[in-house]
C-alpha positions as CSV (number, residue, x, y, z in Angstrom):
1,X,9.5,-1.0,10.6
2,X,7.6,-2.9,8.0
3,X,3.7,-3.2,9.4
4,X,1.6,-5.4,7.7
5,X,-2.3,-6.6,7.2
6,X,-4.2,-9.7,5.5
7,X,-5.9,-8.6,2.4
8,X,-9.4,-9.4,3.6
9,X,-13.2,-7.9,2.2
10,X,-11.9,-5.0,4.3
11,X,-8.4,-3.9,4.7
12,X,-8.5,-1.1,1.4
13,X,-11.3,0.7,3.7
14,X,-8.8,0.1,7.0
15,X,-5.9,1.6,5.0
16,X,-7.9,4.4,4.2
17,X,-8.8,5.3,8.1
18,X,-5.6,5.0,8.9
19,X,-4.5,7.2,5.9
20,X,-7.5,9.8,7.6
21,X,-5.8,9.4,11.1
22,X,-2.2,10.0,9.9
23,X,-3.6,13.3,8.3
24,X,-5.4,14.0,11.4
25,X,-2.4,13.9,13.5
26,X,0.1,15.8,11.2
27,X,2.4,12.8,10.4
28,X,3.6,13.1,6.7
29,X,2.7,9.8,4.9
30,X,3.0,8.6,1.5
31,X,1.4,6.1,-0.7
32,X,-1.4,4.8,-2.5
33,X,-5.0,3.8,-1.5
34,X,-6.9,1.3,-3.6
35,X,-10.7,1.5,-4.1
36,X,-12.6,-1.1,-5.5
37,X,-15.9,0.3,-7.3
38,X,-19.0,-1.5,-8.2
39,X,-20.0,-2.0,-12.0
40,X,-23.4,-2.2,-12.9
41,X,-22.8,-4.3,-15.8
42,X,-22.1,-8.1,-13.6
43,X,-18.1,-8.0,-14.2
44,X,-15.5,-7.6,-11.2
45,X,-15.2,-4.0,-9.8
46,X,-12.3,-1.0,-10.9
47,X,-9.3,-1.2,-9.0
48,X,-8.5,2.1,-8.8
49,X,-5.0,3.9,-6.4
50,X,-5.1,6.8,-5.0
51,X,-1.8,9.0,-5.1
52,X,-1.8,10.2,-1.4
53,X,-1.0,13.4,-1.4
54,X,-2.3,14.4,-5.4
55,X,-5.6,14.2,-7.2
56,X,-4.4,11.1,-9.1
57,X,-6.0,8.4,-9.7
58,X,-5.5,5.4,-11.1
59,X,-7.1,2.6,-12.3
60,X,-5.3,-0.3,-12.3
61,X,-7.3,-2.9,-13.8
62,X,-8.3,-3.6,-17.3
63,X,-11.2,-5.3,-19.0
64,X,-10.6,-8.6,-19.9
65,X,-14.1,-9.0,-21.5
66,X,-16.9,-11.5,-20.5
67,X,-16.1,-15.4,-19.1
68,X,-12.2,-14.1,-18.8
69,X,-10.6,-15.2,-16.0
70,X,-7.0,-14.1,-16.2
71,X,-5.3,-11.6,-14.0
72,X,-7.6,-8.2,-14.8
73,X,-4.1,-6.0,-13.4
74,X,-2.7,-3.3,-15.3
75,X,0.5,-3.9,-14.7
76,X,2.0,-0.3,-16.7
77,X,-0.9,1.4,-14.9
78,X,0.3,0.2,-11.5
79,X,3.9,1.1,-12.3
80,X,3.0,4.4,-13.1
81,X,1.5,4.7,-9.7
82,X,5.0,3.2,-8.2
83,X,6.4,6.3,-9.8
84,X,4.3,8.6,-8.6
85,X,4.5,7.4,-5.0
86,X,8.5,7.3,-5.6
87,X,8.0,11.0,-6.4
88,X,6.7,11.9,-3.8
89,X,9.3,10.2,-1.5
90,X,12.0,12.5,-3.4
91,X,10.5,15.5,-1.6
92,X,12.1,13.4,2.4
93,X,9.0,14.6,3.7
94,X,7.4,11.3,4.5
95,X,7.4,9.3,7.4
96,X,4.9,6.3,6.7
97,X,4.7,5.1,3.1
98,X,1.3,3.6,2.8
99,X,0.5,1.1,0.1
100,X,-2.3,-0.7,-1.1
101,X,-1.1,-4.4,-1.5
102,X,2.0,-6.7,-1.7
103,X,1.1,-8.5,-4.5
104,X,1.6,-10.2,-7.2
105,X,3.8,-7.8,-8.7
106,X,5.2,-7.4,-5.6
107,X,6.3,-11.1,-5.1
108,X,7.8,-11.0,-9.0
109,X,10.6,-8.1,-7.7
110,X,7.9,-4.9,-9.3
111,X,5.7,-3.2,-9.1
112,X,5.4,-0.9,-5.3
113,X,8.6,-3.5,-4.0
114,X,11.1,-1.1,-5.2
115,X,10.0,1.5,-3.2
116,X,9.3,-0.6,0.0
117,X,12.6,-1.3,0.2
118,X,14.2,2.3,-0.2
119,X,10.8,3.9,2.6
120,X,12.9,1.4,5.0
121,X,16.6,1.9,3.7
122,X,15.3,6.1,4.7
123,X,13.9,5.0,7.9
124,X,10.2,5.2,6.9
125,X,7.6,3.0,9.1
126,X,5.9,1.0,6.4
127,X,2.3,-0.8,6.2
128,X,0.9,-2.5,3.5
129,X,-1.6,-5.6,3.1
130,X,-0.6,-8.6,2.3
131,X,-3.0,-11.1,-0.3
132,X,-2.8,-14.1,1.5
133,X,-1.3,-16.0,-2.1
134,X,1.8,-14.0,-1.4
135,X,2.8,-14.6,2.2
136,X,5.3,-16.5,1.4
137,X,6.7,-14.4,-1.3
138,X,6.5,-11.1,1.6
139,X,7.9,-13.5,4.5
140,X,11.0,-13.6,1.4
141,X,11.3,-10.5,1.1
142,X,10.6,-9.2,5.0
143,X,13.4,-12.3,6.0
144,X,12.1,-11.6,9.3
145,X,11.6,-8.2,9.7
146,X,7.8,-7.6,8.8
147,X,5.2,-7.7,12.3
148,X,1.9,-8.5,11.5
149,X,-0.7,-6.3,12.7
150,X,-4.8,-6.3,13.5
151,X,-6.8,-4.8,10.7
152,X,-8.4,-2.0,12.6
153,X,-7.6,1.7,12.6
154,X,-6.8,2.7,15.8
155,X,-4.1,0.2,16.2
156,X,-2.6,0.1,12.8
157,X,-2.2,4.1,13.7
158,X,-0.8,4.0,16.9
159,X,1.8,1.3,14.9
160,X,2.6,4.5,12.6
161,X,2.7,7.2,15.0
162,X,5.1,4.8,17.6
163,X,7.3,3.8,14.7
164,X,7.3,8.0,13.4
165,X,8.3,9.1,17.5
166,X,10.9,6.4,17.8
167,X,12.8,7.3,15.1
168,X,12.8,10.8,15.8
169,X,14.2,10.1,18.9
170,X,16.8,8.4,17.1
171,X,17.8,11.4,15.0
């Protein structure tokens, strides 16, 4: 029950739209949705995670200064976000886990990767976005259990709904 879409310019908006559809359908879910906010100073956009079910927004990017080419991800902020999502899973209520990205941190065993494994072990449907550079690491992690999905809101909502319905039937 691991679905993914390939990261592109519309992936974050698509995942946010799926979250709205799941909420409207009363399907309990947890996770983090990314929003990239444009900056007025010409620097790359700020990356914020909205933690589903809370009012928390965590900035996961950091400013490195003009001309910097290093990774802007604030790994500590990402780990904080993962802890908050993990707390939501602790309630036992979510049936779906939506995650903004399987990226470098997850490829290296950190970030949201432990939560993905936990959620799958608990029978939750997991839907994530995978960066093109990390498809190989994701495939290794998924071990043939992942399903590539179209980046279409209704198709993703239906996939989540079908997985939740199937898990309820098995219980």
